[in-house]
C-alpha positions in Angstrom: 176.9 28.3 132.1 175.5 25.6 129.9 172.1 24.2 130.8 173.4 20.7 130.9 175.9 21.6 133.6 173.3 23.3 135.7 170.9 20.3 135.4 173.8 18.0 136.4 174.6 20.1 139.4 171.0 20.3 140.6 170.7 16.5 140.5 173.2 16.3 143.3 171.0 15.1 146.2 168.9 12.5 144.3 172.0 10.8 142.9 173.7 10.8 146.3 170.6 9.4 148.0 170.4 6.6 145.4 174.1 5.7 146.0 173.5 5.6 149.7 170.5 3.3 149.4 172.6 0.9 147.3 175.3 0.8 150.1 172.6 0.0 152.7 171.0 -2.8 150.6 173.3 -5.5 151.9 172.7 -4.6 155.5 169.0 -4.6 155.0 169.2 -8.2 153.7 170.7 -9.3 157.0 168.5 -7.3 159.3 166.3 -10.2 160.1 168.6 -11.2 162.9 169.1 -9.1 166.0 172.8 -8.5 165.3 172.0 -7.7 161.7 169.3 -5.2 162.8 171.7 -3.5 165.2 174.3 -3.2 162.4 171.7 -1.7 160.1 170.5 0.7 162.8 174.1 1.8 163.3 174.6 2.4 159.6 171.4 4.3 159.3 172.4 6.5 162.2 175.7 7.3 160.6 173.9 8.1 157.4 171.7 10.6 159.2 168.5 8.6 158.7 167.6 8.9 162.4 163.9 8.0 162.5 164.4 4.9 160.3 167.3 3.9 162.6 165.1 4.2 165.6 162.4 2.0 164.0 165.0 -0.7 163.2 166.6 -0.6 166.7 163.3 -0.5 168.6 162.3 -3.6 166.7 165.0 -5.7 168.3 163.2 -8.0 170.8 165.9 -10.6 171.6 166.6 -10.2 175.4 170.3 -11.0 174.9 170.6 -8.1 172.4 168.1 -5.7 173.7 170.5 -3.7 175.9 172.9 -3.2 172.9 170.0 -2.1 170.7 168.9 0.4 173.4 172.4 1.8 173.6 172.5 2.3 169.8 169.0 3.9 169.9 170.3 6.4 172.5 173.3 7.2 170.3 170.8 8.0 167.5 169.1 10.6 169.6 172.4 12.0 170.9 173.7 12.3 167.3 170.4 14.0 166.4 171.1 16.6 169.0 167.7 16.1 170.7 168.2 16.3 174.5 164.8 15.1 175.8 164.5 12.1 173.4 168.2 11.3 174.2 167.5 11.3 177.9 164.5 9.1 177.5 166.4 6.7 175.3 169.2 6.5 177.9 166.8 5.8 180.7 165.6 2.8 178.7 169.1 1.2 179.1 169.3 -1.2 182.0 170.6 0.4 185.2 174.4 0.4 185.4 177.5 2.1 184.2 176.4 2.4 180.5 173.2 4.1 181.4 175.2 6.7 183.4 177.6 7.3 180.5 174.6 7.6 178.2 172.9 10.2 180.4 176.2 12.2 180.6 176.2 12.3 176.8 172.6 13.5 176.8 173.5 16.3 179.2 176.3 17.3 176.9 173.8 17.6 174.1 172.1 20.1 176.4 175.5 21.8 177.2 175.1 21.0 180.9 178.6 20.0 181.8 178.1 19.9 185.5 175.2 17.5 185.2 177.3 15.3 182.8 180.2 15.3 185.3 177.8 14.1 188.0 176.8 11.1 185.8 180.4 10.4 184.8 181.5 10.4 188.5 178.7 7.9 189.3 179.8 5.8 186.3 183.4 5.7 187.6 182.3 4.7 191.0 180.9 1.5 189.4 184.3 0.4 188.1 187.2 1.4 186.0 184.9 1.7 183.0 185.5 1.2 179.3 186.4 3.3 176.3 182.9 4.8 176.2 183.3 6.3 179.7 186.8 7.6 178.8 185.4 9.1 175.5 182.5 10.8 177.3 184.9 12.2 179.9 187.1 13.7 177.1 184.1 15.3 175.6 182.9 16.8 178.9 186.4 18.1 179.7 186.7 19.7 176.3 183.3 21.3 176.6 184.5 22.6 180.0 187.6 24.2 178.4 190.0 21.9 180.2 192.1 20.8 177.2 194.8 18.9 179.2 192.3 16.7 181.0 190.4 16.2 177.7 193.5 15.1 175.9 194.4 12.7 178.6 190.9 11.1 178.5 190.9 10.9 174.7 194.3 9.3 174.6 193.1 6.6 177.1 190.0 6.1 175.0 192.0 5.7 171.9 194.0 2.9 173.6 190.8 1.3 174.8 189.1 1.6 171.4 191.7 1.7 168.7 189.2 0.8 166.0 187.0 3.8 166.8 187.5 7.3 165.2 185.8 9.3 167.9 188.8 9.6 170.3 191.0 10.8 167.5 188.4 13.3 166.5 188.5 14.6 170.0 192.2 14.8 170.0 192.1 16.7 166.7 189.6 19.2 168.0 191.6 19.9 171.2 194.8 20.4 169.1 192.9 22.5 166.6 191.7 25.0 169.2 195.2 25.2 170.6 196.6 26.1 167.2 198.7 22.9 167.2 197.9 22.4 163.6 200.3 19.5 162.8 199.0 17.6 165.8 195.4 18.3 164.8 195.9 17.1 161.2 197.6 13.9 162.4 194.7 13.1 164.7 192.1 13.8 162.1 194.0 11.5 159.7 194.2 8.8 162.3 190.4 9.1 162.7 189.9 8.6 158.9 192.3 5.6 159.0 190.6 4.0 162.0 187.3 4.0 160.1 187.4 5.0 156.4 183.6 4.7 156.2 182.9 7.3 159.0 181.4 10.5 157.5 182.2 12.5 160.7 185.9 11.8 160.2 185.8 12.7 156.5 184.0 15.9 157.4 186.4 16.8 160.2 189.6 16.3 158.1 188.0 17.9 155.0 187.0 21.0 157.0 190.5 21.2 158.5 192.3 21.0 155.2 190.0 23.7 153.8 189.9 26.1 156.7 193.3 25.6 158.3 195.5 24.5 155.4 193.8 26.3 152.5 194.0 23.1 150.5 190.6 22.8 148.8 191.8 20.3 146.3 192.6 17.8 149.1 189.5 18.7 151.1 187.0 18.2 148.3 187.2 14.4 148.0 186.8 14.0 151.7 183.8 16.3 151.8 182.3 14.6 148.8 182.6 11.3 150.6 181.0 12.8 153.8 178.0 14.0 151.7 177.8 10.7 149.8 177.6 8.8 153.1 175.1 11.2 154.6 173.3 13.2 151.8 170.9 15.1 154.1 173.7 16.6 156.2 173.6 20.4 155.8 177.0 21.0 157.5 178.7 18.6 155.1 176.9 20.1 152.1 177.9 23.6 153.1 181.6 22.6 153.6 181.6 20.8 150.2 180.1 24.0 148.7 182.9 26.0 150.1 185.5 23.6 148.7 183.7 23.7 145.3 183.8 27.5 145.3 187.5 27.4 146.1 188.2 25.0 143.3 186.2 27.0 140.7 183.1 24.9 140.3 180.5 27.5 141.1 177.6 25.6 139.5 178.1 22.5 141.7 178.7 24.8 144.7 175.4 26.5 144.1 173.6 23.2 144.1 175.3 22.1 147.3 174.4 25.3 149.2 170.9 25.3 147.9 170.5 21.6 149.0 171.9 22.5 152.5 169.4 25.4 152.7 166.4 23.3 151.7 167.3 21.0 154.6 168.3 23.6 157.1 167.4 27.2 156.1 169.5 28.7 159.0 172.6 26.5 158.4 175.6 28.6 159.3 177.6 29.7 156.3 175.3 28.4 153.7 173.7 31.7 152.7 177.0 33.5 152.4 178.4 30.4 150.5 175.4 30.6 148.1 176.2 34.3 147.5 179.8 33.5 146.7 178.7 30.7 144.3 176.4 33.2 142.5 179.3 35.7 142.3 181.3 32.9 140.7 178.5 32.5 138.1 178.5 36.3 137.5 175.0 36.5 138.8 175.7 39.7 140.6 172.2 40.9 141.5 171.0 37.4 142.4 173.9 37.1 144.9 172.7 40.1 146.9 169.8 38.4 148.6 171.7 35.5 150.1 174.3 37.8 151.4 171.7 39.9 153.1 170.1 36.8 154.6 173.5 35.8 155.9 173.9 39.2 157.6 170.4 38.8 159.1 171.5 35.5 160.6 175.0 36.6 161.7 175.6 40.4 161.7 179.3 40.0 162.4 180.0 37.8 159.3 182.8 39.7 157.6 182.6 37.4 154.6 179.0 38.4 153.9 180.0 42.1 154.0 182.8 41.3 151.5 180.2 39.6 149.3 177.8 42.5 149.5 180.7 44.9 148.6 181.5 42.8 145.5 177.9 42.9 144.5 177.8 46.7 144.8 181.0 47.0 142.8 179.8 44.9 140.0 176.5 46.8 139.9 178.1 50.2 139.8 177.1 51.2 143.4 180.5 52.4 144.5 179.4 54.5 147.6 177.5 51.5 149.0 180.4 49.3 148.2 182.8 51.5 150.2 180.4 51.4 153.1 180.3 47.6 152.9 184.1 47.3 152.7 184.3 49.5 155.9 181.8 47.2 157.6 183.9 44.2 156.6 187.0 45.9 158.0 185.3 46.6 161.3 184.5 42.9 161.6 187.9 41.6 160.5 190.3 44.4 161.3 193.4 42.2 161.0 192.6 40.9 157.5 194.9 42.7 155.0 193.0 41.4 151.9 189.8 43.2 152.9 191.6 46.5 153.6 193.5 46.3 150.3 190.2 45.7 148.4 188.8 48.8 150.0 192.0 50.7 149.0 191.6 49.5 145.4 188.0 50.7 145.2 189.0 54.1 146.7 191.8 54.3 144.1 189.4 53.4 141.2 187.0 56.1 142.3 189.8 58.7 142.5 189.9 58.9 146.3 193.7 58.7 146.6 193.9 60.1 150.1 191.5 57.4 151.3 193.2 54.7 149.3 196.6 55.7 150.7 195.2 55.6 154.3 194.0 52.0 153.7 197.3 50.9 152.1 199.4 52.5 154.8 197.5 50.5 157.5 198.1 47.3 155.6 201.8 48.0 155.3 202.0 49.0 159.0 200.9 45.4 159.8 202.6 43.7 156.9 205.5 45.8 155.6 206.3 43.3 152.8 202.8 42.8 151.5 203.5 42.9 147.7 200.0 43.9 146.6 199.8 46.8 149.0 203.3 48.0 147.9 202.2 48.0 144.3 199.2 50.1 145.0 201.2 52.4 147.2 203.6 52.9 144.3 200.8 53.6 141.8 199.4 56.2 144.1 202.8 57.9 144.7 203.4 57.9 140.9 200.1 59.5 140.3 200.8 62.2 142.9 204.2 62.9 141.3 206.3 61.4 144.0 208.6 59.3 141.8 211.2 58.5 144.4 208.5 57.1 146.7 206.9 55.2 143.8 210.3 53.6 142.9 210.9 52.5 146.4 207.4 50.9 146.6 207.7 49.1 143.3 211.1 47.8 144.0 210.1 46.6 147.4 207.0 44.9 145.9 209.2 42.8 143.6 210.9 41.2 146.6 207.7 41.3 148.8 205.3 38.6 149.9 202.3 37.6 147.8 201.5 37.2 144.1 201.7 40.2 141.8 202.0 40.8 138.1 205.8 41.2 138.1 205.9 42.2 134.4 203.4 45.1 135.0 205.4 46.3 138.0 208.7 46.2 136.0 206.9 48.2 133.3 205.8 50.8 135.9 209.4 51.1 137.1 210.5 51.8 133.5 207.8 54.4 133.1 209.2 56.4 136.0 212.2 57.3 133.8 209.8 58.8 131.2 208.6 62.4 131.1 206.0 63.2 133.9 202.3 63.0 133.2 199.7 65.5 134.5 199.1 64.9 138.2 196.0 63.1 139.3 194.1 64.8 142.2 
């Protein structure tokens, strides 16, 4: 990789921070008024600049605006995921329905659904409530694994607050878990449309398109925008890194993962992502360490075992690679790609019986898997079973998945030629 490309990639965070500061400049100019300070505080919260947001919001002294400023300050602590500070900030809100809703949200940060329900019930007893009460109810029901009640509450919240993205994000999350992918995508898109400047909505839709749709090209602009709006957000940086790996920009992906890890060394997925980026840069030995750190964090991470296996293969440690492929299979037993990769390594190391066992398992679960059929044909041909090889190659040409059709057709033609010595 050219040095200039690496330098450009590593300048990611400073450039994004500068762009964010420019976008906040206009709000800073109007922050001398109470309403302007609240608007700035809200923007700083969304940008992930929590302590600065608290300073701005705590500086609002106008009695008429103080309650709104305290509510926004509590939202800062809730978004920050800090239960005790969130509870304290909620208790600073004047007694009433909004304080109860706020305390329910603080309990949800602490994953105490029963306590949140108690506060929400008290809030409902004070009146029908507004969209905030409905939204908090949806979040509590979703956390309690009650998707029908959560969806009902989110739909009511969306009607009460059509300009807010949060109810649509909730609907998307409920549908996503239920595998109703079209409904989930529609809800996430409505969230983005409701507030195109909201980084949470951009992240949610970007992650969905990447994880569920496999569409990294569409996900990447959304994830770039989420990071631009909130540069110090390790979750968004990690998701953007994943999309960059998928679109072939390993240098920029490496910069994104390293930025995420500087901010949050234990960020889920960032170590394995860094390993994949280093593999993309053909830095095989450098990739081993982040994959190992990923496994130290999450020992069930099949993708990290896949990465370790690739490192071993590229550094001529085939026995260790086979062990890593087996570990990956144990953690993702239904993934045919992993099992086929193990079969390919077994074949390359002249372990045809083992390779055949892996392939046969893939074909038992996916009889039309073209890649597995090709390898099955190759093994049969090497073992002198030309009829079985012909059946496998022919099936591969009409199977599912990408293969080198010209190479398969050539192998079929070779079956009509004199036999070669058998491979043991």
